[in-house]
Structure formats: C-alpha cells, structure tokens
C-alpha positions as CSV (number, residue, x, y, z in Angstrom):
1,X,6.6,-5.8,6.1
2,X,4.6,-4.0,3.4
3,X,2.6,-1.8,5.8
4,X,1.9,-4.3,8.6
5,X,2.9,-2.8,12.0
6,X,3.9,0.5,10.4
7,X,4.3,2.6,13.5
8,X,3.7,2.5,17.3
9,X,0.2,3.9,17.2
10,X,-1.3,1.1,15.0
11,X,0.7,-1.6,16.8
12,X,-1.4,-0.8,19.8
13,X,-4.7,-1.4,18.0
14,X,-4.6,-3.9,15.1
15,X,-8.0,-2.9,13.9
16,X,-6.4,0.4,12.7
17,X,-3.4,-1.2,11.0
18,X,-3.8,-1.1,7.2
19,X,-1.5,-4.0,6.1
20,X,-1.7,-3.5,2.3
21,X,-3.3,-1.6,-0.5
22,X,-3.9,-2.8,-4.1
23,X,-5.3,-1.0,-7.1
24,X,-5.7,-2.5,-10.6
25,X,-8.0,-2.6,-13.6
26,X,-10.4,-5.6,-13.2
27,X,-9.1,-8.7,-14.9
28,X,-12.6,-10.0,-15.1
29,X,-14.6,-7.0,-16.3
30,X,-13.0,-4.4,-18.6
31,X,-13.8,-0.8,-17.7
32,X,-13.8,-1.5,-13.9
33,X,-11.3,-0.5,-11.2
34,X,-10.6,-2.7,-8.2
35,X,-9.5,-1.2,-4.9
36,X,-8.5,-3.5,-2.0
37,X,-7.6,-2.4,1.5
38,X,-6.4,-5.1,4.0
39,X,-6.2,-4.5,7.7
40,X,-5.7,-6.3,11.0
41,X,-2.4,-8.3,10.7
42,X,-2.6,-11.9,11.9
43,X,-6.4,-11.7,12.0
44,X,-8.5,-14.6,13.2
45,X,-12.1,-15.7,12.9
46,X,-12.8,-13.7,16.0
47,X,-11.5,-10.4,14.5
48,X,-13.8,-7.6,13.5
49,X,-13.4,-4.4,11.5
50,X,-13.1,-1.2,13.5
51,X,-16.4,0.5,14.1
52,X,-14.7,3.8,14.9
53,X,-12.9,4.8,11.7
54,X,-14.0,5.4,8.2
55,X,-12.0,3.2,5.7
56,X,-11.4,5.5,2.7
57,X,-10.1,5.1,-0.8
58,X,-9.0,8.3,-2.5
59,X,-8.2,8.9,-6.2
60,X,-6.8,12.0,-8.0
61,X,-5.8,12.7,-11.6
62,X,-2.0,12.9,-12.2
63,X,0.3,14.4,-14.8
64,X,4.0,13.5,-15.2
65,X,6.4,16.3,-14.3
66,X,10.1,16.0,-14.2
67,X,11.0,13.2,-11.7
68,X,7.6,13.0,-10.2
69,X,3.9,13.5,-10.6
70,X,1.6,16.5,-10.1
71,X,-2.0,15.8,-8.9
72,X,-5.0,17.8,-9.8
73,X,-7.6,19.1,-7.3
74,X,-10.4,16.8,-8.4
75,X,-10.9,13.8,-6.1
76,X,-13.0,10.7,-6.0
77,X,-13.5,9.1,-2.6
78,X,-15.1,5.8,-1.4
79,X,-15.9,5.5,2.3
80,X,-16.6,2.2,4.0
81,X,-17.8,2.1,7.6
82,X,-18.7,-0.9,9.8
83,X,-21.1,-1.3,12.7
84,X,-20.4,-2.6,16.1
85,X,-21.1,-6.3,16.6
86,X,-24.1,-6.8,19.0
87,X,-23.4,-9.1,21.9
88,X,-24.3,-12.7,21.3
89,X,-23.7,-12.4,17.6
90,X,-20.8,-12.6,15.2
91,X,-22.4,-10.7,12.2
92,X,-21.0,-7.3,11.3
93,X,-22.6,-4.9,8.9
94,X,-21.0,-2.4,6.6
95,X,-22.0,0.7,4.6
96,X,-20.3,2.2,1.5
97,X,-20.7,5.7,0.1
98,X,-19.0,7.0,-3.1
99,X,-18.4,10.4,-4.4
100,X,-20.8,9.8,-7.3
101,X,-23.6,9.1,-4.9
102,X,-23.6,5.4,-4.8
103,X,-24.5,4.0,-1.4
104,X,-25.5,0.7,-0.1
105,X,-25.2,-1.6,3.0
106,X,-23.7,-5.0,3.1
107,X,-22.9,-7.9,5.4
108,X,-19.4,-8.9,6.2
109,X,-18.5,-12.2,4.5
110,X,-21.2,-11.9,1.8
111,X,-20.3,-10.5,-1.7
112,X,-22.7,-7.7,-2.9
113,X,-23.4,-6.3,-6.3
114,X,-25.4,-3.1,-6.9
115,X,-25.7,-1.0,-10.1
116,X,-22.3,-2.4,-11.4
117,X,-20.5,-1.8,-8.1
118,X,-19.3,-4.9,-6.3
119,X,-18.3,-5.1,-2.6
120,X,-16.8,-7.7,-0.4
121,X,-15.4,-7.5,3.2
122,X,-14.2,-10.3,5.4
123,X,-11.5,-12.6,6.6
124,X,-9.1,-13.8,3.9
125,X,-5.6,-15.3,3.4
126,X,-3.0,-12.5,3.6
127,X,-1.9,-12.0,0.0
128,X,1.4,-10.4,1.0
129,X,4.6,-12.3,0.8
130,X,8.1,-11.4,2.0
131,X,11.0,-12.6,4.0
132,X,10.9,-9.9,6.7
133,X,13.8,-11.2,8.7
134,X,16.1,-11.2,5.7
135,X,15.1,-7.6,5.0
136,X,15.9,-6.6,8.6
137,X,19.3,-8.4,8.4
138,X,20.1,-6.5,5.3
139,X,19.1,-3.2,6.9
140,X,21.2,-3.8,10.0
141,X,24.3,-5.4,8.3
142,X,24.6,-3.3,5.2
143,X,25.0,-6.4,3.1
144,X,22.4,-8.1,0.9
145,X,21.3,-11.0,3.2
146,X,18.5,-12.7,1.4
147,X,19.4,-16.3,1.8
148,X,16.5,-17.9,3.7
149,X,13.5,-17.5,1.4
150,X,10.9,-17.7,4.2
151,X,7.5,-16.1,3.8
152,X,7.0,-14.4,7.2
153,X,3.2,-14.2,6.6
154,X,2.8,-17.7,5.3
155,X,-0.7,-19.0,6.4
156,X,-1.6,-15.7,8.0
157,X,-5.0,-14.0,7.6
158,X,-6.2,-10.4,7.4
159,X,-9.4,-8.6,7.1
160,X,-10.1,-7.3,3.6
161,X,-12.3,-4.6,1.9
162,X,-12.7,-5.1,-1.8
163,X,-14.5,-2.5,-3.9
164,X,-14.9,-2.7,-7.7
165,X,-16.5,0.2,-9.6
166,X,-16.9,1.3,-13.2
167,X,-14.2,3.9,-13.8
168,X,-15.8,5.8,-16.7
169,X,-17.6,8.2,-14.2
170,X,-14.3,8.7,-12.4
171,X,-12.5,9.7,-15.6
172,X,-15.3,12.0,-16.5
173,X,-14.8,13.7,-13.1
174,X,-11.1,13.9,-13.9
175,X,-11.7,15.5,-17.4
176,X,-10.6,12.3,-19.1
177,X,-7.2,12.0,-17.5
178,X,-6.5,8.3,-17.1
179,X,-3.3,8.6,-15.0
180,X,-4.5,8.2,-11.4
181,X,-2.9,8.4,-7.9
182,X,-4.6,6.2,-5.4
183,X,-4.3,5.7,-1.6
184,X,-6.1,3.9,1.2
185,X,-6.5,5.5,4.6
186,X,-8.6,5.4,7.7
187,X,-9.9,8.5,9.5
188,X,-11.9,9.3,12.6
189,X,-14.0,12.4,12.8
190,X,-13.8,14.7,15.9
191,X,-15.9,17.9,16.1
192,X,-16.5,17.7,12.4
193,X,-12.8,17.4,11.4
194,X,-11.2,14.2,10.0
195,X,-8.2,12.9,11.8
196,X,-6.1,10.5,9.8
197,X,-4.9,7.4,11.6
198,X,-3.0,5.6,8.9
199,X,-2.6,5.7,5.1
200,X,-0.9,3.5,2.5
201,X,0.1,4.2,-1.0
202,X,3.1,2.2,-2.2
203,X,4.2,-0.8,0.0
204,X,7.4,-0.6,2.2
205,X,7.7,3.2,2.1
206,X,7.3,3.4,5.9
207,X,8.8,0.0,7.0
208,X,11.8,0.1,4.7
209,X,12.4,3.6,3.4
210,X,11.5,5.6,6.4
211,X,11.9,3.2,9.4
212,X,15.6,3.2,10.2
213,X,16.4,6.3,12.4
214,X,20.2,5.9,12.6
215,X,21.5,7.2,9.3
216,X,20.2,10.7,9.0
217,X,21.8,13.3,11.4
218,X,18.7,15.6,11.1
219,X,16.2,12.9,12.2
220,X,18.4,10.5,14.1
221,X,16.5,8.6,16.8
222,X,13.1,10.0,15.8
223,X,10.2,7.7,15.0
224,X,8.6,9.4,12.0
225,X,6.1,6.8,10.8
226,X,3.2,7.9,13.1
227,X,3.7,11.5,11.9
228,X,3.9,10.3,8.3
229,X,0.7,8.3,8.7
230,X,-1.2,11.4,9.8
231,X,-0.2,13.3,6.7
232,X,-2.3,13.8,3.6
233,X,-0.5,11.9,0.8
234,X,-1.5,14.6,-1.6
235,X,-0.4,17.5,0.6
236,X,2.6,16.9,2.9
237,X,2.9,19.5,5.6
238,X,5.5,22.2,5.2
239,X,6.5,21.7,8.9
240,X,7.4,18.0,8.7
241,X,8.0,17.5,5.0
242,X,11.7,18.3,5.3
243,X,12.1,15.6,7.9
244,X,10.6,12.9,5.7
245,X,12.7,14.0,2.8
246,X,15.9,14.0,4.8
247,X,15.2,10.5,6.2
248,X,14.4,9.2,2.7
249,X,17.6,10.7,1.3
250,X,19.7,8.9,3.9
251,X,18.0,5.5,3.7
252,X,17.6,5.5,0.0
253,X,21.3,6.2,-0.3
254,X,22.0,3.2,1.9
255,X,19.8,0.8,-0.1
256,X,21.1,2.1,-3.4
257,X,24.7,1.3,-2.4
258,X,24.1,-2.3,-1.4
259,X,25.6,-3.7,-4.7
260,X,28.7,-1.5,-4.4
261,X,27.7,0.6,-7.4
262,X,26.2,4.0,-7.9
263,X,23.2,4.0,-10.2
264,X,21.5,6.8,-8.3
265,X,24.1,9.3,-7.2
266,X,22.9,11.8,-4.6
267,X,23.2,15.5,-5.3
268,X,25.6,17.9,-3.5
269,X,22.9,18.6,-1.0
270,X,22.3,14.9,-0.3
271,X,19.2,14.7,-2.4
272,X,18.6,11.2,-3.6
273,X,17.2,11.0,-7.2
274,X,14.2,8.8,-6.1
275,X,13.3,11.0,-3.1
276,X,10.7,13.3,-4.7
277,X,9.1,10.4,-6.5
278,X,8.6,8.2,-3.4
279,X,7.9,10.8,-0.7
280,X,4.6,11.6,-2.5
281,X,3.3,8.2,-1.6
282,X,0.4,6.9,-3.7
283,X,0.0,4.1,-6.1
284,X,0.2,5.3,-9.7
285,X,-2.0,3.5,-12.3
286,X,-3.1,4.3,-15.9
287,X,-6.7,3.3,-16.5
288,X,-6.2,3.6,-20.3
289,X,-4.2,0.3,-20.1
290,X,-5.7,-3.1,-19.5
291,X,-5.0,-5.3,-16.5
292,X,-1.5,-6.8,-16.6
293,X,0.2,-8.7,-13.7
294,X,3.6,-7.5,-12.8
295,X,2.9,-3.8,-13.6
296,X,3.9,-2.5,-10.1
297,X,6.4,0.4,-10.5
298,X,6.4,0.2,-14.3
299,X,5.1,3.8,-14.6
300,X,7.6,5.1,-12.0
301,X,10.5,3.3,-13.8
302,X,9.5,4.7,-17.1
303,X,9.4,8.2,-15.6
304,X,12.9,7.9,-14.2
305,X,14.1,6.5,-17.6
306,X,12.4,9.3,-19.4
307,X,10.3,7.1,-21.6
308,X,6.5,6.5,-22.1
309,X,5.0,3.8,-19.9
310,X,3.4,0.8,-21.5
311,X,1.4,-0.9,-18.8
312,X,-1.3,-0.1,-16.2
313,X,0.9,0.2,-13.2
314,X,-0.8,0.1,-9.8
315,X,-0.5,-3.1,-7.8
316,X,-1.9,-6.6,-8.4
317,X,-2.3,-9.0,-5.5
318,X,0.5,-11.4,-6.8
319,X,3.0,-8.7,-7.7
320,X,6.4,-9.4,-6.1
321,X,6.8,-5.9,-4.7
322,X,9.9,-6.6,-2.5
323,X,11.8,-7.8,-5.6
324,X,10.6,-4.9,-7.7
325,X,11.4,-2.2,-5.1
326,X,14.8,-3.7,-4.2
327,X,15.9,-3.9,-7.8
328,X,14.6,-0.4,-8.6
329,X,16.3,1.2,-5.6
330,X,19.6,-0.7,-5.8
331,X,20.3,-0.7,-9.5
332,X,17.4,1.1,-11.3
333,X,16.4,-2.1,-13.0
334,X,19.7,-1.9,-15.1
335,X,21.3,-4.9,-13.4
336,X,20.4,-8.3,-12.0
337,X,17.0,-8.7,-10.5
338,X,17.4,-8.8,-6.7
339,X,15.0,-10.3,-4.3
340,X,14.2,-12.2,-1.1
341,X,13.5,-15.6,-2.7
342,X,9.9,-15.5,-1.8
343,X,8.0,-15.3,-5.1
344,X,4.3,-16.1,-4.3
345,X,1.7,-15.7,-1.6
346,X,0.3,-18.5,0.5
347,X,-2.6,-18.7,-1.9
348,X,-2.3,-17.1,-5.4
349,X,-4.9,-14.6,-6.3
350,X,-8.1,-15.4,-8.2
351,X,-8.9,-13.7,-11.5
352,X,-12.5,-13.4,-10.5
353,X,-14.2,-11.2,-7.9
354,X,-13.3,-10.8,-5.0
355,X,-9.8,-11.8,-6.2
356,X,-8.6,-12.4,-2.6
357,X,-8.6,-16.0,-1.4
358,X,-10.3,-17.9,1.4
359,X,-8.7,-17.7,4.9
360,X,-6.3,-20.2,6.3
361,X,-7.8,-20.2,9.8
362,X,-4.6,-21.2,11.5
363,X,-4.4,-20.6,15.2
364,X,-1.3,-22.6,15.8
365,X,1.3,-20.2,14.3
366,X,4.0,-18.7,16.5
367,X,4.5,-15.0,16.7
368,X,7.0,-13.9,14.0
369,X,10.6,-13.5,15.3
370,X,10.8,-9.8,14.6
371,X,7.8,-9.2,16.8
372,X,9.1,-11.4,19.6
373,X,12.3,-9.2,19.6
C-alpha cells in the first residue's frame, strides 16, 4: 500500500507513518521543484502532525553508473517541524528551515509564500490509489490476481506537507548536476543525535518488495521493514545491507516470474538484475527536464535499457505507480502493461499549488479488509 503501514513501529503511531512521497518539477512555475510528504493514513479532521519528529526532505546529486546510481556528498535538506496543539484549540503551527538558510513559520491549513518558496500543510484527500487486496492475493497465490479494481484508499484522507522551492540554488550547490536523488523521512533527536523513524523513496519497496518473509532462506520469518526504515537511504549499513539484498533477490524473482517468462534472469549467486537499482531507495528525477505526468520510473527504465532518459522522472501525484512497477518488474516494459485496474485517485491532482486536493472528510468508512485481518 505505497508506504502506508510500512512496519510494526509506525503502525503503533500513525503520526509517524509516512504514506507517500512525491517529487516533480512544478507544472505551474518553471524552475521550481515540488516535494510532498504525506503522513497519517486514514487521517480525520481531528488528526494533527507529530510535534516530536522533524519531517525532512533530502536531495543529493546523482550520476548513472552501471545498473544503478552513485550519489555525491553534497546534500540539500528541508526540515519541517510542528508545534503541540494547545488545549482548547485546533490550530497547529509549523516551522520550515532549508539548507540555503530560508526559514519561516506557517499555520496548518493556510498556504504560505515567502521569497519564492511556497508551503502548505494540512488535511487532504489521499492521492494514492491501488487495489491492496488484489496485490496481497497475488503475493500469496503466486498468480496475477488483479480482477477487482477496487481502490482501497477511496475517500480516505491524509496529512500533507507540500514545499515548493526554486531549484537553481540547489543545482548550484550540486555543481550544476541536474540528476537528483530525493527522499522523505522523519527523525527524532536524542542527545544531539538524529534517530530515523521512517523514510520513503520509491513507493512499494517496503510493502511489496521487502515485506514477504517466506521466500528467502537467509531472512525467512524476519520483519525487516523497521530495520530498513532506520537506514540512511544514501548509506545502507554493512551489517544489515546483505539482508535487504537477499530479501529483494528472492521477492523480485517471485514477481518477475508471474507471467511465466524470464525477462530478468537471476545470476548464479541469486542476484536479481533489479536488486542494486531498487535497494538504494530514492526517487530519481532530472531537473533539466520539464514537468511531465507519467514519468515515474522512466529514468530507471532507461538505465536498465542502456539508453538516455527523455523525461523528468520523479513521481507526480496522479502517476499510476502500481501499474508502472508491476510492468517493470514482471516484463521490463517489454510486454503487455500489467496493473490492478485502478487508474486514478479519488480526486485527480490540481496543476496549481498546492497540487493536492481538498479532504473527503468521511467518517463512515469501514476499516480496510487487510487491516481487519
């Protein structure tokens, strides 16, 4: 389910649960980068942002290398923090600080613009769309089982953080390199040291590619998602990195074989061709290219096809990520387009800031079946 409920730790506190991450060039103002972090699955009008963690966007320059990307040491970060909500009120305040010394405060629910930077935080319609039950049936049965076309998050709401900034200063910091790796994470600081609670790059890495613990003998029965959430996306630990890679090899081999063909043959050591690309989990976008819907995974596909990419990459709010990932992993985009039959969110995105849409405010929705189980 994208990144909703992506591990036992965040399931115990929905304020810490990052549901989705989006990064794309602004469709409204050329030269701007939009970053969106959604949190709190099934949020309501009574939901508030965590006042304990820092919500952080991180960007690093990338270069293509073999079957993956190499990131440089330069980093641009944007930190967003929220205050507690005083008793007797429902107004929450926020503060944003960027690496290039932009800083301002804002009120949740009210768009803000300052020196070319735009910020919005608040309750919105969940832009994600997917038939979660169909994906689970496929995972358990070993057969493509996408016949219901039901959007599991239809009419659901989340809390969003939208930040739009000019990207020229970022490219200057990156020595002009426009290819960028981007992640969203939340961290809490203890004794001066940041402790990462959750992070998100590409969708479905944890809940589809890493979740099933039954196929890999090395990690069988282990819940790896909480460990993976704690990792720095730009520097996986030596100690646990082999576990994530082994789990990915096994699960990617399963998904790749669903059509009965072998587009991605594993190596003699069990290494899946997509493993190194996906284990380094960050969105990849090229700021030299203009906004273009449907660019999700275009850069990754071009890398595996050994050709130049032609679009901006990243992830737009209406990109059908389940169909794109399923088709890429199963047949490399060289066969029929596969999918779950759910092709649009509850409310399509806007092309003007803040791009996300007004909340549904539905309090009559039953708990999704996969959570009841």
